[in-house]
VOZA-100798 format. One line per 10 residues: number of its first residue (from 1); for each residue x, y, z of N, C-alpha, C. Coordinates in steps of 0.1 Angstrom, whole numbers, plus 5000, padded with zeros to 4 digits. Example, Ala and Ser with C-alpha at 12.3 -4.5 7.8 and 13.67 -1.06 7.14 Angstrom:
2
1) 5132/4943/5078/5123/4955/5078/5132/4967/5078 | 5128/4978/5071/5137/4989/5071/5129/5000/5079
END
This chain:
250
1) 3541/3085/5572/3543/3071/5578/3543/3060/5567 | 3535/3063/5557/3535/3053/5546/3549/3051/5540 | 3556/3063/5537/3569/3062/5532/3578/3054/5541 | 3577/3057/5554/3586/3051/5564/3584/3036/5563 | 3572/3031/5564/3569/3016/5564/3573/3010/5551 | 3572/3017/5540/3576/3012/5527/3591/3010/5526 | 3598/3020/5531/3613/3019/5532/3617/3008/5541 | 3610/3007/5553/3614/2997/5563/3612/2983/5557 | 3600/2980/5551/3598/2967/5545/3608/2964/5534 | 3612/2974/5526/3622/2972/5516/3635/2968/5522
11) 3639/2975/5532/3652/2972/5539/3651/2959/5546 | 3640/2956/5553/3639/2943/5560/3639/2932/5551 | 3633/2933/5539/3633/2923/5529/3646/2918/5524 | 3656/2928/5524/3669/2925/5519/3676/2915/5528 | 3673/2915/5541/3679/2905/5550/3675/2891/5547 | 3663/2889/5542/3657/2876/5540/3658/2871/5526 | 3662/2879/5517/3664/2874/5503/3679/2872/5500 | 3687/2876/5509/3702/2873/5507/3707/2862/5517 | 3718/2856/5513/3724/2846/5521/3729/2851/5534 | 3733/2864/5534/3739/2870/5546/3730/2869/5558
21) 3717/2872/5556/3708/2872/5567/3706/2858/5573 | 3706/2848/5565/3704/2834/5571/3717/2829/5577 | 3729/2834/5572/3741/2830/5578/3742/2836/5592 | 3738/2849/5593/3738/2856/5607/3729/2848/5616 | 3717/2845/5612/3707/2838/5621/3713/2824/5625 | 3719/2817/5615/3724/2803/5618/3736/2804/5627 | 3745/2815/5625/3756/2816/5634/3752/2820/5648 | 3742/2828/5650/3738/2832/5663/3731/2820/5670 | 3723/2812/5663/3717/2800/5669/3728/2790/5673 | 3738/2788/5664/3748/2779/5668/3756/2783/5680
31) 3761/2795/5680/3769/2800/5692/3760/2800/5705 | 3748/2804/5704/3739/2804/5716/3737/2789/5720 | 3734/2781/5711/3732/2767/5714/3744/2760/5721 | 3756/2763/5715/3769/2758/5721/3771/2763/5735 | 3768/2776/5737/3770/2782/5751/3760/2775/5761 | 3748/2773/5757/3738/2767/5766/3741/2752/5768 | 3747/2746/5758/3751/2732/5760/3762/2731/5770 | 3771/2740/5770/3782/2741/5780/3776/2743/5794 | 3766/2752/5795/3760/2755/5808/3753/2742/5813 | 3746/2735/5804/3739/2723/5808/3748/2713/5813
41) 3759/2711/5806/3769/2701/5810/3776/2705/5823 | 3778/2718/5825/3784/2722/5838/3775/2721/5850 | 3762/2721/5847/3752/2719/5858/3754/2706/5865 | 3756/2696/5857/3759/2682/5863/3748/2678/5872 | 3735/2682/5869/3724/2678/5877/3723/2685/5891 | 3732/2694/5894/3732/2701/5907/3722/2713/5908 | 3720/2719/5896/3711/2730/5896/3719/2743/5900 | 3712/2754/5897/3719/2767/5900/3709/2776/5907 | 3714/2785/5915/3705/2795/5922/3702/2807/5913 | 3710/2810/5903/3708/2821/5894/3698/2818/5883
51) 3691/2828/5878/3682/2826/5867/3690/2821/5855 | 3684/2813/5847/3691/2807/5836/3696/2817/5826 | 3688/2828/5824/3693/2838/5815/3706/2845/5820 | 3706/2847/5834/3718/2853/5839/3731/2845/5837 | 3729/2832/5838/3740/2823/5835/3746/2825/5821 | 3737/2827/5811/3741/2830/5798/3749/2843/5796 | 3743/2853/5803/3749/2867/5801/3761/2869/5810 | 3765/2859/5819/3777/2860/5826/3789/2855/5817 | 3786/2848/5807/3796/2844/5797/3799/2855/5787 | 3811/2855/5781/3814/2866/5772/3808/2864/5758
61) 3801/2852/5756/3796/2849/5743/3785/2858/5739 | 3777/2863/5748/3766/2873/5744/3772/2885/5737 | 3783/2890/5744/3789/2903/5739/3796/2900/5725 | 3802/2888/5724/3808/2885/5712/3798/2884/5700 | 3787/2877/5703/3776/2877/5693/3771/2890/5690 | 3769/2899/5700/3763/2912/5697/3773/2920/5689 | 3786/2920/5692/3796/2928/5685/3797/2924/5670 | 3798/2910/5668/3800/2906/5654/3787/2907/5646 | 3776/2903/5652/3763/2903/5644/3760/2917/5641 | 3762/2927/5650/3759/2941/5647/3767/2946/5635
71) 3780/2942/5635/3789/2947/5624/3784/2942/5611 | 3780/2929/5610/3776/2923/5598/3762/2928/5594 | 3753/2930/5603/3740/2935/5600/3741/2950/5594 | 3748/2958/5601/3748/2972/5597/3758/2976/5586 | 3768/2968/5583/3778/2972/5574/3772/2976/5560 | 3761/2969/5556/3755/2971/5543/3745/2982/5542 | 3741/2988/5554/3729/2997/5554/3731/3009/5545 | 3742/3015/5545/3745/3026/5536/3756/3023/5526 | 3766/3016/5531/3778/3014/5523/3775/3006/5510 | 3767/2996/5511/3764/2988/5499/3756/2997/5489
81) 3747/3005/5493/3739/3013/5484/3748/3024/5477 | 3758/3029/5485/3767/3039/5479/3776/3032/5469 | 3780/3020/5472/3789/3012/5463/3782/3009/5450 | 3769/3004/5451/3762/3000/5439/3756/3011/5431 | 3755/3023/5437/3750/3035/5430/3735/3037/5433 | 3729/3028/5441/3714/3030/5443/3712/3041/5454 | 3722/3044/5462/3721/3054/5472/3717/3068/5467 | 3723/3072/5457/3720/3085/5451/3706/3085/5445 | 3702/3074/5439/3689/3073/5434/3678/3074/5445 | 3681/3067/5456/3672/3068/5468/3671/3082/5473
91) 3682/3088/5475/3683/3101/5481/3677/3113/5472 | 3676/3110/5459/3670/3120/5450/3655/3119/5449 | 3650/3108/5454/3635/3107/5455/3629/3116/5466 | 3616/3119/5465/3610/3128/5475/3609/3121/5489 | 3620/3117/5494/3620/3110/5507/3629/3118/5516 | 3625/3121/5529/3633/3128/5538/3644/3120/5544 | 3655/3127/5547/3667/3120/5553/3663/3113/5566 | 3655/3119/5574/3650/3113/5587/3643/3100/5584 | 3635/3100/5574/3627/3088/5571/3637/3077/5566 | 3647/3080/5559/3657/3070/5554/3664/3064/5566
101) 3669/3073/5575/3677/3068/5586/3669/3060/5596 | 3657/3065/5599/3648/3058/5608/3643/3045/5603 | 3640/3044/5590/3636/3031/5584/3647/3021/5583 | 3659/3025/5580/3670/3016/5579/3673/3011/5594 | 3673/3020/5603/3675/3016/5617/3665/3006/5622 | 3652/3009/5619/3641/3000/5624/3642/2987/5618 | 3645/2986/5605/3646/2973/5598/3657/2965/5604 | 3669/2971/5606/3680/2964/5611/3677/2959/5626 | 3670/2967/5633/3667/2963/5647/3657/2952/5647 | 3647/2952/5639/3637/2941/5638/3644/2928/5634
111) 3653/2929/5625/3660/2916/5621/3669/2912/5632 | 3675/2921/5639/3683/2918/5651/3675/2910/5662 | 3663/2915/5665/3654/2909/5674/3650/2895/5670 | 3647/2894/5657/3643/2881/5651/3654/2871/5652 | 3666/2875/5651/3677/2865/5652/3679/2859/5666 | 3673/2866/5676/3674/2861/5690/3663/2852/5693 | 3654/2849/5684/3643/2840/5688/3647/2826/5692 | 3658/2820/5686/3662/2807/5690/3667/2807/5705 | 3670/2819/5710/3674/2820/5724/3662/2815/5733 | 3650/2817/5729/3639/2813/5737/3639/2798/5738
121) 3641/2791/5727/3642/2776/5727/3653/2771/5736 | 3664/2778/5735/3675/2774/5744/3671/2775/5759 | 3664/2786/5762/3660/2788/5776/3651/2777/5781 | 3641/2773/5772/3632/2762/5777/3639/2749/5777 | 3649/2746/5769/3656/2734/5769/3664/2733/5782 | 3671/2744/5786/3679/2744/5798/3671/2744/5810 | 3659/2749/5809/3650/2748/5821/3646/2734/5824 | 3645/2726/5814/3642/2712/5815/3653/2704/5824 | 3665/2709/5823/3676/2703/5830/3678/2709/5844 | 3672/2721/5847/3674/2727/5859/3665/2721/5870
131) 3670/2721/5882/3663/2715/5894/3651/2724/5898 | 3653/2737/5897/3644/2747/5902/3632/2749/5893 | 3620/2749/5898/3608/2751/5890/3608/2765/5884 | 3614/2775/5891/3613/2789/5886/3626/2793/5879 | 3633/2783/5874/3646/2786/5867/3644/2796/5855 | 3632/2795/5849/3629/2804/5838/3616/2812/5841 | 3618/2823/5846/3607/2832/5851/3603/2841/5839 | 3590/2842/5837/3585/2851/5827/3589/2865/5828 | 3589/2871/5840/3593/2884/5843/3608/2886/5839 | 3616/2876/5843/3630/2877/5840/3633/2877/5825
141) 3625/2868/5818/3626/2867/5804/3623/2880/5797 | 3612/2887/5802/3608/2900/5796/3619/2910/5798 | 3624/2911/5810/3635/2921/5813/3647/2918/5805 | 3650/2905/5803/3662/2901/5795/3660/2906/5781 | 3649/2903/5775/3647/2907/5761/3646/2923/5760 | 3642/2929/5771/3643/2944/5771/3657/2948/5770 | 3666/2942/5778/3680/2945/5777/3686/2942/5763 | 3683/2930/5758/3687/2926/5745/3683/2937/5734 | 3671/2941/5735/3666/2951/5726/3672/2964/5727 | 3674/2969/5739/3681/2982/5741/3695/2982/5737
151) 3702/2972/5741/3717/2971/5737/3718/2969/5722 | 3708/2962/5716/3708/2960/5702/3706/2973/5694 | 3696/2981/5699/3694/2994/5693/3706/3003/5694 | 3713/3003/5705/3725/3011/5707/3736/3007/5698 | 3738/2994/5697/3749/2989/5688/3746/2991/5673 | 3733/2989/5670/3729/2992/5656/3730/3006/5652 | 3728/3015/5662/3729/3030/5659/3743/3034/5655 | 3753/3029/5663/3767/3032/5659/3772/3024/5647 | 3766/3012/5645/3770/3005/5633/3765/3011/5621 | 3753/3017/5621/3747/3024/5610/3755/3037/5607
161) 3759/3043/5618/3768/3055/5616/3781/3052/5609 | 3787/3041/5613/3799/3036/5606/3797/3034/5592 | 3786/3027/5588/3782/3024/5574/3780/3037/5566 | 3774/3047/5573/3771/3060/5566/3784/3068/5562 | 3795/3064/5568/3808/3072/5566/3816/3067/5555 | 3813/3055/5549/3821/3049/5539/3813/3042/5528 | 3820/3039/5517/3814/3031/5506/3817/3017/5506 | 3826/3013/5516/3831/2999/5517/3824/2992/5529 | 3818/2981/5526/3812/2973/5537/3822/2968/5546 | 3834/2964/5542/3844/2959/5550/3849/2970/5560
171) 3851/2982/5554/3856/2993/5563/3845/2996/5573 | 3832/2996/5569/3821/2999/5578/3821/2989/5589 | 3823/2976/5586/3823/2966/5596/3835/2968/5606 | 3847/2971/5601/3858/2974/5609/3856/2986/5618 | 3850/2996/5613/3847/3008/5621/3838/3005/5632 | 3827/2997/5629/3818/2993/5639/3824/2985/5650 | 3833/2976/5646/3840/2967/5656/3849/2976/5665 | 3856/2986/5659/3865/2995/5666/3857/3003/5676 | 3846/3008/5672/3837/3016/5681/3832/3007/5692 | 3828/2995/5689/3823/2986/5699/3834/2982/5709
181) 3846/2979/5704/3857/2976/5713/3861/2987/5722 | 3861/3000/5717/3864/3011/5725/3853/3013/5736 | 3841/3011/5732/3830/3012/5742/3831/3001/5753 | 3835/2989/5749/3837/2979/5758/3848/2982/5768 | 3859/2988/5763/3871/2992/5771/3866/3003/5781 | 3859/3012/5777/3853/3023/5786/3844/3017/5796 | 3836/3007/5792/3826/3001/5801/3834/2993/5812 | 3844/2986/5808/3852/2978/5817/3859/2987/5828 | 3865/2998/5823/3871/3008/5832/3861/3014/5842 | 3849/3017/5837/3839/3023/5845/3834/3013/5856
191) 3834/3000/5852/3829/2990/5862/3839/2986/5872 | 3852/2988/5869/3862/2983/5878/3870/2994/5885 | 3869/3006/5881/3877/3017/5886/3870/3026/5896 | 3857/3025/5896/3849/3034/5904/3841/3027/5915 | 3842/3030/5927/3836/3023/5938/3822/3028/5941 | 3819/3040/5936/3805/3046/5939/3805/3054/5952 | 3817/3057/5958/3817/3065/5970/3811/3079/5969 | 3813/3085/5958/3808/3098/5955/3797/3098/5944 | 3790/3108/5942/3780/3108/5932/3786/3108/5918 | 3798/3114/5917/3805/3114/5904/3809/3099/5901
201) 3814/3092/5911/3818/3078/5908/3805/3069/5905 | 3794/3073/5912/3782/3065/5909/3778/3067/5895 | 3779/3079/5890/3775/3082/5876/3784/3074/5866 | 3797/3074/5869/3807/3067/5860/3805/3052/5861 | 3801/3047/5873/3799/3033/5874/3787/3028/5866 | 3778/3037/5863/3766/3033/5856/3769/3031/5841 | 3781/3035/5837/3785/3033/5823/3789/3018/5820 | 3789/3010/5830/3793/2996/5829/3782/2988/5822 | 3784/2985/5809/3774/2977/5802/3772/2963/5807 | 3783/2958/5812/3782/2944/5818/3773/2943/5830
211) 3774/2953/5839/3765/2953/5851/3751/2956/5847 | 3749/2965/5837/3736/2968/5832/3729/2956/5827 | 3736/2948/5818/3730/2936/5813/3727/2926/5823 | 3736/2925/5833/3734/2916/5844/3721/2919/5852 | 3718/2932/5853/3706/2936/5860/3694/2932/5852 | 3694/2934/5839/3683/2930/5830/3681/2915/5831 | 3692/2908/5830/3691/2893/5831/3686/2888/5844 | 3688/2896/5854/3684/2893/5868/3669/2896/5870 | 3663/2903/5861/3649/2907/5862/3647/2921/5866 | 3657/2929/5866/3656/2943/5871/3657/2952/5859
221) 3647/2961/5857/3647/2971/5846/3650/2984/5853 | 3662/2989/5853/3666/3001/5859/3664/3013/5849 | 3656/3023/5853/3653/3034/5844/3665/3041/5840 | 3675/3041/5849/3688/3048/5846/3695/3042/5834 | 3695/3028/5834/3701/3021/5823/3693/3023/5810 | 3680/3023/5811/3671/3025/5800/3674/3039/5794 | 3674/3049/5802/3676/3063/5798/3690/3064/5791 | 3700/3058/5797/3714/3059/5791/3714/3053/5777 | 3709/3041/5776/3710/3034/5763/3701/3041/5752 | 3690/3046/5756/3681/3053/5747/3688/3066/5742
231) 3694/3073/5752/3701/3085/5749/3713/3083/5739 | 3721/3072/5742/3732/3069/5733/3727/3065/5719 | 3716/3058/5719/3711/3054/5706/3707/3066/5698 | 3700/3075/5704/3695/3087/5696/3707/3096/5693 | 3718/3096/5701/3730/3104/5698/3736/3099/5685 | 3738/3085/5684/3744/3080/5672/3735/3081/5660 | 3722/3080/5662/3712/3082/5651/3713/3097/5646 | 3715/3106/5655/3717/3120/5651/3730/3122/5643 | 3741/3115/5647/3753/3115/5639/3751/3109/5625 | 3744/3098/5625/3741/3092/5612/3733/3101/5603
241) 3723/3108/5608/3716/3117/5601/3724/3128/5595 | 3734/3133/5603/3743/3144/5599/3752/3138/5588 | 3756/3126/5589/3765/3120/5579/3757/3118/5565 | 3744/3115/5566/3736/3113/5554/3734/3127/5548 | 3731/3137/5556/3729/3151/5551/3742/3157/5545 | 3753/3152/5549/3766/3158/5544/3768/3158/5529 | 3760/3149/5522/3761/3149/5508/3757/3162/5501 | 3749/3170/5509/3744/3183/5504/3755/3193/5505 | 3765/3191/5513/3776/3201/5515/3787/3199/5505 | 3787/3188/5498/3798/3185/5489/3796/3193/5475
END
């Protein structure tokens, strides 16, 4: 565990000593703030029946932020070290491949969660403009951040996999975006093409990421959604581990 935490601190530190990390946080804060400003202006003093977090996640901005931020965060995880030559140095040290993959994933996920902290400020600001006293419910906020964390872990897992396949950060970012867009397309088809009349259609309809996030934002933590996202995350982490181990086969 000591090796894992050492690697994680090293990886996490790179986000805060480079300009890229602060650009990501500033961009997320700006886009979130603009989205909430639009919501506040659209309220017009009338108030809403929906939780404030659900209003935000009904907009496409969350998914845009998630897709772009994930690509930028993960593109450097392996590709940059391969390009600079430090990757081989790291992998020749007495460190296990599982420790490297898990430490890089954990560091990227922690930074991802940190970048969403301004979201809390936006929630409290918009609550001030809402007519309802319960517009910002603690339980809803917890379930929302649960959804943010689970989707973030899933996206970071396939973003890290994309980075492990190449030495170019740009190629890694493009691969991550392509995987994300393909998953969005699959999610859209699953959410619109299956009515849930049979158990097979019910299974397919659960693949709709949009509906899952709406449930989290509505204060509902469905164990089926949790299990699906955790399973997908471990699947892509397994693929990443295999990609890292492939250097031994060359």
